[in-house]
C-alpha positions as CSV (number, residue, x, y, z in Angstrom):
1,Q,45.9,-55.6,71.5
2,E,48.0,-54.7,74.1
3,S,46.3,-52.4,76.5
4,P,47.6,-51.0,79.7
5,A,46.1,-51.5,82.9
6,S,48.9,-50.0,85.1
7,A,47.0,-46.7,85.5
8,P,44.0,-46.2,87.7
9,A,40.7,-47.1,86.6
10,A,38.7,-44.7,84.6
11,H,36.0,-45.0,87.5
12,E,38.8,-43.8,90.2
13,A,39.4,-40.6,88.2
14,P,37.0,-38.4,90.3
15,A,39.1,-38.9,93.4
16,V,42.2,-37.2,91.4
17,F,40.4,-34.7,89.4
18,G,37.5,-33.7,92.1
19,P,33.8,-34.7,91.8
20,P,31.6,-34.5,88.8
21,R,29.8,-31.4,88.0
22,S,26.3,-31.0,89.2
23,G,25.4,-27.9,87.2
24,G,26.5,-26.4,84.3
25,G,28.7,-23.5,85.5
26,P,32.1,-23.2,86.2
27,R,33.8,-25.4,89.1
28,V,36.3,-24.1,91.4
29,Q,39.1,-26.7,91.3
30,E,40.7,-27.6,94.6
31,P,44.5,-27.3,94.5
32,V,46.5,-30.4,94.3
33,D,49.4,-31.6,96.2
34,G,51.4,-32.3,93.0
35,V,54.6,-34.0,95.0
36,A,52.3,-36.6,96.9
37,L,50.1,-37.2,93.7
38,A,53.3,-38.1,91.7
39,R,54.5,-40.1,94.7
40,E,51.0,-42.0,94.7
41,V,50.7,-42.5,90.9
42,A,54.5,-43.9,90.6
43,A,53.6,-46.4,93.5
44,R,50.6,-47.6,91.7
45,S,52.3,-48.1,88.5
46,F,55.0,-50.3,89.9
47,T,54.8,-53.8,88.8
48,L,55.6,-56.5,91.1
49,L,56.6,-59.3,88.8
50,A,58.0,-62.0,91.5
51,N,58.3,-62.1,95.1
52,D,59.2,-65.1,97.1
53,G,58.2,-63.1,100.5
54,V,61.1,-60.8,101.3
55,L,58.7,-57.8,100.2
56,P,57.6,-55.7,102.2
57,L,60.7,-55.3,104.1
58,P,60.2,-55.5,107.8
59,G,61.8,-53.0,110.5
60,R,64.7,-51.2,109.4
61,P,67.0,-53.4,107.4
62,V,70.5,-52.2,106.3
63,I,70.1,-52.0,102.5
64,A,72.8,-52.5,100.2
65,L,71.8,-50.1,97.2
66,L,73.5,-51.1,94.0
67,G,73.6,-50.0,90.3
68,A,74.2,-46.6,88.5
69,A,70.4,-46.3,88.5
70,A,70.0,-46.2,92.0
71,R,71.8,-42.7,91.9
72,E,70.9,-40.9,88.9
73,A,67.2,-42.7,88.2
74,R,65.6,-42.6,84.5
75,V,62.3,-40.9,85.5
76,M,60.8,-40.3,82.2
77,G,61.3,-41.3,78.5
78,G,64.0,-39.6,76.5
79,G,63.3,-36.9,73.4
80,S,60.3,-35.1,73.0
81,A,59.0,-36.8,76.1
82,Q,61.5,-35.4,78.3
83,V,60.5,-32.4,80.5
84,F,62.6,-30.9,83.4
85,P,60.7,-31.4,87.0
86,E,61.2,-29.2,89.8
87,R,63.3,-32.3,91.5
88,I,63.8,-35.6,91.2
89,V,64.2,-38.2,93.8
90,S,66.8,-40.8,93.1
91,P,66.1,-44.3,94.8
92,L,69.4,-43.5,97.0
93,A,67.8,-40.4,98.2
94,G,64.4,-42.0,99.0
95,L,65.5,-45.0,100.6
96,S,68.3,-43.1,102.6
97,E,65.4,-41.0,104.1
98,R,64.1,-44.5,105.7
99,T,67.0,-46.7,106.6
100,E,70.9,-47.0,106.4
101,V,71.9,-47.4,103.2
102,R,75.2,-48.5,101.8
103,Y,75.5,-47.6,98.4
104,A,78.1,-49.0,95.3
105,V,77.7,-48.7,91.9
106,G,78.6,-52.1,91.0
107,A,78.2,-51.8,87.0
108,D,77.8,-48.6,85.3
109,P,76.2,-49.2,81.9
110,R,75.9,-45.5,80.7
111,V,78.0,-44.3,77.7
112,R,77.4,-40.8,78.7
113,L,78.0,-38.8,81.8
114,A,75.0,-38.3,84.1
115,P,73.9,-34.1,84.4
116,L,75.7,-32.4,87.3
117,P,73.5,-32.6,90.1
118,G,71.9,-29.5,91.2
119,P,71.6,-26.6,92.0
120,V,72.4,-25.4,88.5
121,T,71.6,-21.9,87.4
122,A,70.7,-21.0,83.6
123,Q,71.6,-17.4,82.9
124,F,70.5,-16.0,79.4
125,L,72.8,-13.2,78.0
126,D,73.1,-10.6,75.4
127,A,75.7,-9.7,72.9
128,A,77.5,-7.8,75.8
129,G,77.5,-10.7,78.4
130,T,74.6,-8.9,80.5
131,V,72.6,-11.4,82.2
132,L,69.0,-11.0,81.1
133,S,67.4,-13.6,82.9
134,E,68.2,-16.6,84.9
135,Q,66.2,-20.0,86.0
136,P,67.3,-22.7,88.6
137,L,67.5,-26.1,87.4
138,S,67.6,-29.4,89.3
139,T,70.5,-30.8,87.1
140,G,73.1,-29.3,84.8
141,E,70.8,-30.5,81.8
142,A,68.5,-27.9,79.6
143,R,66.3,-28.1,77.1
144,W,63.9,-26.3,75.0
145,M,62.3,-26.0,71.5
146,G,60.2,-23.4,69.6
147,D,59.6,-21.1,72.4
148,L,62.3,-19.5,74.6
149,P,61.9,-19.8,78.4
150,P,59.3,-17.0,79.9
151,G,60.9,-13.4,80.2
152,V,63.8,-14.0,77.7
153,D,63.7,-11.4,74.9
154,G,65.1,-13.7,71.9
155,D,66.2,-10.4,69.9
156,R,68.6,-9.5,72.6
157,L,69.1,-13.5,73.4
158,A,73.1,-14.1,72.4
159,A,74.1,-17.3,74.6
160,V,73.0,-19.5,77.6
161,R,75.4,-20.2,80.3
162,L,74.9,-23.0,82.8
163,R,76.6,-22.1,86.2
164,A,77.4,-24.2,89.3
165,A,79.3,-24.4,92.5
166,Y,80.4,-28.2,93.0
167,T,82.2,-29.6,95.6
168,P,83.4,-33.0,95.1
169,E,83.5,-35.7,97.5
170,A,86.6,-37.5,96.2
171,T,90.2,-36.2,95.1
172,G,91.3,-37.2,91.6
173,E,91.0,-36.8,87.8
174,H,87.2,-35.9,87.6
175,E,85.7,-36.2,84.2
176,L,83.2,-33.3,82.7
177,S,81.0,-33.4,79.9
178,I,79.7,-31.0,77.2
179,T,76.7,-32.6,75.4
180,G,74.9,-30.5,72.9
181,A,75.7,-29.5,69.2
182,G,77.7,-26.2,68.3
183,A,80.2,-23.8,70.1
184,F,80.9,-24.3,73.7
185,T,83.3,-22.8,76.3
186,L,83.8,-24.5,79.6
187,T,85.7,-22.8,82.6
188,V,86.6,-24.3,86.0
189,D,87.0,-21.2,88.3
190,G,87.3,-19.0,85.3
191,R,90.3,-21.2,83.5
192,S,89.0,-22.5,80.3
193,V,89.1,-26.1,80.1
194,F,87.4,-26.2,76.4
195,D,87.0,-23.7,73.9
196,G,85.5,-25.0,70.6
197,R,82.8,-27.0,68.7
198,V,81.1,-30.4,69.2
199,D,79.6,-31.4,66.3
200,A,76.8,-34.0,65.6
201,P,77.5,-36.6,62.7
202,G,75.4,-35.6,59.7
203,D,73.2,-32.6,59.2
204,D,69.9,-33.6,60.7
205,P,69.2,-30.9,63.1
206,A,66.5,-33.1,64.8
207,V,69.2,-36.0,65.4
208,A,71.3,-33.4,67.0
209,F,68.8,-32.0,69.1
210,L,67.4,-35.2,70.5
211,T,70.5,-37.0,70.8
212,P,73.2,-34.7,70.9
213,P,77.0,-35.7,70.8
214,E,79.1,-35.6,73.9
215,H,82.7,-34.3,74.6
216,R,84.6,-35.1,77.7
217,V,87.5,-33.2,79.8
218,S,89.4,-34.5,82.6
219,V,90.0,-32.2,85.5
220,P,91.8,-32.3,88.7
221,M,89.7,-31.7,91.6
222,T,90.3,-31.7,95.3
223,A,87.8,-33.3,97.6
224,G,85.8,-30.6,99.9
225,R,87.0,-27.7,97.8
226,A,84.4,-25.8,96.2
227,Y,84.7,-25.6,92.0
228,E,83.0,-22.9,90.0
229,L,81.9,-24.5,86.8
230,A,80.3,-22.6,83.7
231,L,79.4,-23.7,80.4
232,T,78.3,-21.2,77.8
233,H,76.6,-22.0,74.5
234,P,76.5,-18.8,72.1
235,A,73.6,-18.6,69.2
236,G,73.8,-19.5,65.8
237,A,73.5,-23.5,66.1
238,F,70.5,-24.9,64.1
239,G,68.1,-22.0,64.0
240,G,69.7,-19.7,66.4
241,M,68.5,-20.1,70.4
242,A,65.1,-21.2,69.6
243,F,66.2,-24.8,69.8
244,V,68.7,-25.4,72.2
245,S,69.9,-28.7,73.9
246,L,72.8,-28.7,76.1
247,A,74.2,-30.4,79.4
248,L,77.1,-30.3,81.7
249,G,78.0,-33.8,82.8
250,H,80.3,-35.0,85.6
251,A,81.7,-38.1,87.0
252,D,83.9,-39.0,90.0
253,P,87.4,-40.8,89.8
254,A,86.3,-44.4,89.3
255,P,88.0,-47.9,89.5
256,G,88.0,-50.5,86.8
257,E,84.8,-52.6,86.0
258,D,86.1,-55.6,87.9
259,E,86.9,-53.7,91.0
260,L,83.5,-51.9,90.8
261,L,81.9,-55.3,90.8
262,A,84.0,-56.8,93.2
263,E,82.8,-53.8,95.7
264,A,79.2,-54.2,95.3
265,V,79.5,-58.0,96.2
266,R,81.3,-56.9,99.1
267,V,78.7,-54.6,100.3
268,A,75.9,-57.1,99.6
269,T,77.6,-59.7,101.8
270,E,77.8,-56.9,104.8
271,C,73.9,-56.2,104.5
272,D,70.6,-57.3,105.4
273,V,69.1,-57.0,102.0
274,A,70.4,-56.1,98.5
275,V,68.7,-53.8,96.3
276,V,69.7,-53.8,92.8
277,V,68.4,-51.0,90.3
278,A,69.0,-51.9,86.9
279,G,67.9,-50.5,83.7
280,T,68.0,-49.1,80.3
281,T,69.9,-45.9,79.1
282,P,68.7,-43.2,76.6
283,Q,71.1,-44.6,74.3
284,V,69.4,-48.1,74.1
285,E,65.9,-46.8,74.6
286,S,64.4,-43.6,73.3
287,E,62.8,-42.1,70.4
288,G,63.9,-41.7,67.1
289,F,65.4,-45.4,66.7
290,D,64.9,-49.0,67.1
291,R,66.1,-51.1,69.9
292,E,68.7,-53.5,68.7
293,S,68.3,-55.9,71.8
294,L,66.1,-56.8,74.6
295,R,69.2,-57.3,77.2
296,L,70.4,-54.9,79.8
297,P,72.9,-52.9,78.6
298,G,76.8,-53.2,80.4
299,R,77.3,-55.4,82.7
300,Q,74.3,-55.5,84.7
301,D,73.1,-58.8,84.6
302,E,76.5,-60.0,85.9
303,L,76.3,-57.8,88.6
304,I,72.9,-58.9,89.6
305,R,73.9,-62.7,89.5
306,A,77.1,-62.0,91.5
307,V,74.9,-60.1,94.1
308,A,72.4,-62.9,94.2
309,A,74.7,-65.5,95.1
310,A,76.2,-63.3,97.8
311,N,73.2,-62.3,99.5
312,P,69.7,-64.5,99.0
313,R,67.6,-61.6,100.1
314,T,68.1,-59.9,96.6
315,V,65.4,-57.5,95.0
316,V,66.1,-56.5,91.8
317,V,64.4,-53.2,90.6
318,V,64.1,-52.8,86.7
319,N,64.2,-49.2,85.5
320,A,63.0,-49.5,82.1
321,G,59.9,-48.5,79.6
322,A,59.4,-51.4,77.9
323,P,60.4,-55.3,78.0
324,V,63.9,-56.5,78.8
325,E,65.2,-59.9,79.3
326,L,65.6,-60.9,83.0
327,P,67.7,-64.1,82.8
328,W,68.4,-64.1,86.7
329,A,64.8,-63.6,87.6
330,E,64.8,-67.1,89.3
331,E,68.1,-66.4,91.2
332,V,66.7,-63.5,93.1
333,A,64.0,-62.8,96.0
334,A,61.9,-60.5,93.9
335,V,61.4,-58.4,90.8
336,L,59.9,-55.2,90.8
337,L,59.4,-53.0,87.5
338,T,59.0,-49.5,88.2
339,W,59.0,-48.0,84.5
340,F,59.8,-44.5,84.3
341,P,58.3,-43.5,87.4
342,G,58.3,-39.3,87.5
343,Q,60.0,-37.1,89.9
344,E,59.2,-38.8,93.2
345,A,60.7,-42.1,92.1
346,G,63.0,-42.7,95.0
347,A,60.0,-41.9,97.6
348,A,57.5,-44.0,95.7
349,L,60.2,-47.0,95.8
350,A,60.7,-46.3,99.6
351,D,57.0,-46.6,100.1
352,V,56.6,-49.9,98.0
353,L,59.5,-51.7,99.3
354,F,58.7,-50.9,103.2
355,G,54.8,-51.8,102.6
356,D,53.4,-48.2,103.1
357,A,51.9,-48.5,99.6
358,E,51.3,-51.7,97.6
359,P,52.6,-52.1,93.9
360,G,49.5,-51.6,91.9
361,G,50.8,-51.9,88.4
362,R,49.9,-54.7,85.9
363,L,51.9,-55.4,82.8
364,P,50.7,-53.8,79.5
365,T,52.7,-55.9,77.4
366,T,54.0,-59.5,77.5
367,W,57.8,-60.1,78.5
368,P,59.3,-62.9,76.6
369,R,62.1,-64.7,78.3
370,T,64.8,-63.9,75.3
371,L,63.8,-61.8,72.0
372,E,64.4,-65.0,70.2
373,D,61.2,-66.4,72.1
374,A,58.7,-63.5,71.0
375,P,56.2,-64.9,68.3
376,V,56.9,-61.9,65.9
377,T,60.5,-60.9,65.4
378,A,60.7,-60.1,61.7
379,V,59.4,-56.5,61.3
380,T,61.7,-55.6,58.4
381,P,60.0,-55.0,54.8
382,V,61.6,-57.3,52.0
383,D,61.1,-55.5,48.6
384,G,59.0,-53.2,50.1
385,T,56.2,-55.7,51.6
386,L,55.7,-56.5,55.3
387,A,54.1,-59.9,55.8
388,Y,51.7,-59.7,59.0
389,E,51.8,-63.4,59.1
390,E,50.5,-63.4,62.7
391,G,47.0,-62.0,61.3
392,A,44.8,-60.6,64.1
393,S,46.4,-62.7,66.5
394,I,48.3,-59.2,67.9
395,G,50.1,-59.0,71.3
396,Y,49.4,-61.9,73.8
397,P,47.3,-63.7,71.4
398,A,50.2,-64.3,69.3
399,W,51.7,-65.9,72.0
400,R,48.9,-68.2,72.5
401,R,49.2,-69.4,68.9
402,S,53.0,-69.8,69.2
403,G,52.7,-72.3,72.1
404,R,55.4,-70.7,73.8
405,A,55.8,-69.7,77.1
406,P,56.8,-65.8,78.0
407,A,58.6,-64.7,81.2
408,Y,55.3,-62.9,82.1
409,W,52.2,-62.6,80.8
410,F,50.1,-59.4,79.6
411,G,48.2,-58.3,82.9
412,H,50.6,-60.1,85.3
413,G,51.4,-58.2,88.8
414,L,51.4,-59.2,92.2
415,G,50.6,-57.2,95.2
416,Y,51.0,-58.1,99.0
417,T,48.1,-60.0,99.9
418,T,46.4,-62.9,97.8
419,W,42.8,-62.9,96.6
420,S,40.7,-65.7,95.4
421,Y,37.8,-65.5,92.5
422,D,34.6,-66.6,94.0
423,S,31.9,-66.3,91.2
424,I,30.9,-64.9,87.9
425,A,28.0,-63.6,86.7
426,A,26.7,-62.0,83.2
427,E,23.8,-60.0,82.5
428,G,24.0,-58.7,78.8
429,A,27.5,-57.0,78.6
430,T,27.9,-56.5,82.1
431,V,29.8,-59.1,84.1
432,S,30.1,-59.2,87.7
433,V,33.0,-61.0,89.6
434,A,33.1,-61.7,93.7
435,V,36.6,-61.8,94.8
436,T,37.8,-62.1,98.2
437,N,41.0,-60.6,99.7
438,T,42.4,-64.1,101.6
439,G,45.7,-62.3,102.9
440,P,46.5,-60.6,106.0
441,R,46.6,-56.9,105.0
442,P,44.5,-54.7,102.7
443,G,45.0,-54.6,99.2
444,R,44.0,-53.6,96.1
445,E,43.1,-56.0,93.0
446,V,42.9,-55.4,89.4
447,V,40.0,-57.4,88.2
448,Q,40.4,-58.2,84.5
449,V,38.0,-60.0,81.9
450,Y,38.9,-61.5,78.6
451,A,36.4,-62.2,75.8
452,G,36.3,-64.2,73.1
453,R,38.1,-67.4,71.6
454,E,41.1,-65.7,71.7
455,H,40.6,-64.4,75.3
456,R,40.9,-60.5,74.4
457,L,41.2,-58.1,77.1
458,A,37.4,-56.5,77.1
459,G,37.4,-54.8,80.3
460,F,39.0,-54.5,84.0
461,D,38.2,-52.7,87.3
462,V,40.3,-51.9,90.4
463,V,38.9,-53.1,93.9
464,E,39.8,-52.9,97.5
465,A,39.0,-55.1,100.2
466,G,40.3,-55.6,103.8
467,P,41.4,-59.0,104.9
468,G,38.4,-61.7,104.5
469,E,36.6,-59.3,102.8
470,T,34.3,-59.9,99.7
471,V,33.9,-57.4,97.1
472,I,32.0,-57.2,93.9
473,S,33.6,-55.9,90.6
474,T,31.2,-54.9,88.1
475,I,32.7,-54.5,84.4
476,F,30.7,-53.1,81.2
477,L,32.2,-54.9,78.3
478,P,32.2,-52.3,75.3
479,E,30.5,-53.0,72.1
480,R,34.1,-53.1,70.5
481,A,34.8,-56.4,72.6
482,F,32.1,-58.3,70.2
483,Q,33.0,-56.7,66.8
484,V,35.0,-57.5,63.9
485,W,36.4,-55.8,61.2
486,D,34.6,-56.7,57.6
487,G,35.4,-53.4,55.7
488,R,33.7,-51.8,58.8
489,W,33.1,-52.8,62.5
490,R,30.5,-55.3,62.5
491,T,28.9,-56.8,65.6
492,V,28.9,-60.6,65.7
493,E,25.6,-61.7,67.6
494,G,25.2,-64.7,69.6
495,E,26.5,-66.0,72.6
496,H,30.4,-65.1,73.6
497,P,32.5,-66.7,76.0
498,V,34.1,-64.3,78.9
499,A,36.5,-65.4,81.6
500,A,37.7,-63.4,84.8
501,G,41.0,-63.4,86.2
502,R,44.6,-61.7,87.2
503,S,46.0,-61.9,83.7
504,A,46.0,-63.0,80.2
505,A,47.0,-66.5,81.3
506,D,45.6,-66.6,84.8
507,L,41.9,-66.8,83.9
508,R,39.8,-68.2,86.9
509,L,35.9,-67.8,86.1
510,F,34.1,-68.5,83.1
511,A,30.7,-67.3,81.7
512,T,28.8,-66.7,78.8
513,V,27.3,-63.5,77.4
514,K,24.8,-62.9,74.6
515,I,24.7,-60.1,72.4
């Protein structure tokens, strides 16, 4: 019963996709600025979980930006949800465009190296080594399945090669990684540093494609010198070249974990604001396997607590696609959930942190304080039987029945202004709610209406208002909100309680509808 409210409301769709048709003929679609749209949608999905007043940031503060995800953000889901955008704006890049940023990793939870930063060129070769086609890549990662890239003749294709000119910023032992299944050759300035196979455990080609193995080599490099890197993968692995997943990864020489943590704390003490970007990795949150824990991987929790103790103006940005435990939430100044925000991640983050855009998302799930607090944790069948002991109380109604308080309820999300809920009226299945912007700046509010004794979400609306302005939100409740399953969907006639508010737990106005 958890329903997303982080996307723009349905009635707003024409603003994105153009006005409705007035006739039966074809309509010419005006071109859309894809970059601007991706940036706006990302900001509107961001969900502000907590804020003690530190956001939005005033002026041009010096920011301590910390965390591996600040440099290489996860912008999309893994596996078959993965695509390859023309560019990715990291939080480091986006915030550096706005103000002075001092970056430190602090804690790196990744068990795999990040793809080599672009530009990278994918070359498609025939058996003689002739280049059939070339395609630019934004990083050293390439994947396709079922169909070859446009313009590539599959009958002649014998190998794919990733090429890049890389200039390191640090002198020392750099790590390069080969991620993929099958035979590979890796050269640096024409010298072979790996020539062999990288084999996936087991014999499932889907697992090898979606979660390919990684092999690492150490290569000495000198700062400021350009190196020519080439990773070549011949045909033959899992159906020729119709299914290819390969990546060339890289990591700079790095100190130990304790040194990284100490450096982050030092940087945080020297800056006006600390922004920690923490999140999951593809190894703990992706498709094809269950999550074993809701904890952030690695030492990210320890990093956040240490930074918060060093700088009281600490903002934590959570880069994850599903609930994670936030044991330090009351120790930091603000918590902003960015989900997997797409290619304009860093630009949208700058917009929201500096108040150019308001975080518009609301939680589509209920977030527990700990996994053990969740009302349903036993999801493994016993002797082939899985008992649904929660009955129809699925999602946030199960939390009410359990009597436990989660960290954040379904529907929760803050903005940069405040709202009063003034009145509610119901006529048939239509509910009208008057709300007033009581804060100092224009804002957007997601008005939520819940129906029935268990207060299930029945409808929501997005309204905008300036300071002191009152607006009416009109929400039509669908018939399904008043139906039960009894071999078929059956409408329960009579009077039904409804409530309007800001989340499943923050209900402010109450009325009755008659069906």
